[in-house]
N, C-alpha and C positions, 0 to 999 in steps of 0.2 A: 657113467658119470651121474651126477642126480640132477634132479628135474625141477624148473624153479615151482612154489606152492603159491598160492592163494590164501593158505589155511592161514586163521587168525588165530588159533592153538600154538604157534611156533614161537617159543619163546626168543625175545631180542637176546641176542649175543654180540659182545664186543672185539673188535676185531682191531687191527691197527692195516697202515696204508705207506708205503713209502714218496719220499718227493723223488720227483727226477733234478738234477742239475748240471747243466752245462756248461763244464771244463775247457780252459783255454791256458797254456803254459803262461810263464809270464814272459818269455821271449812273442808272443801274439802283439802283431800291432796295436795299439793300444785304441787308436779311430776305427780299428774293424771291431774292436767287441764292442766300443761305443756308438756303431752304426746297427749292429744287429741289438742290443738292446737296446734304443730309439724304436726299431723296428717296431721291434714286438710291443711297447709301452705306449708307443705314439698310433696303434693299431691296435689296440685293446681289448676291445669291444669284437671287432673280427675277429681278431687271435683266439678268443675263447670259446667261437662258434668253430672252432677246428676239431674239436673232441668233446664228447659229454661231461669229461672227469675236468676240462678246463673252466665248466661253468662255475665252479665254487674258490677258481681261483680270484686275490685280489692281489695291486700290485705290493699292499702291507705284508703280505704273506709269501708271496713271492720273494721278496728281498730279506725277510728277517728268517721266515720259520726255515727250520731244518737246513742251515747251510752247512753246506757237510765240511767246505776248504776255503782259505782267505778269498776276498771278491779282488777279481782285477781290475786294475785299475782304470782302464777303458770301460767298466759297470760303473765303478766308483763315483766316476766322473759326472756319467750319467744321474745317477740318484742323487748326488749333491747338487747338481743345476735342478732339478726338479723338487726340492727340496726335503727330500724323502730319507738320508741320512745327516747326522750330524758329523762334527768337524771328529770328534773321538772313534765314528766308525770308519774313518778314511784308512786308519791304519790296517784294516782289510779285517778284524779277528771276527772268526764265528759266533753265532750266536750262543754258542754252550760258552765258550768262553767269554764271552760278555756278561752271562747270566752267572756266570760261576764269581767268575772278580767281583761284583754285585755282592753276592752273594758271602762270600769272604767278605770285603770289607764293612757288611753289615753286622755282621758278627763279630768283627773286631772293636766295633764301636761298642755294642753291648757290655764286650768284659770289663 
């Protein structure tokens, strides 16, 4: 196993990271999902102390970046009540879908 080094001669390398997603199927009670999401965000400072990787999290990046599934209606309700999502986001589209649709709309306008 490679040992960490404090050697300044080491080149910088580009890496990647993965995001975690909490999943609930659409049959999950929306009130329970709402309460879970509220517990995380209403206690956000405490939440970020649970693991060093959490220190770089922000609510904005957690709810918009790297979404891999449509948002559950309980989570959407909380995000909208906080003013973090607009009505268009209520459709539960993932970020990549919204970006793709916007890019496509921009391309159409240019033609």
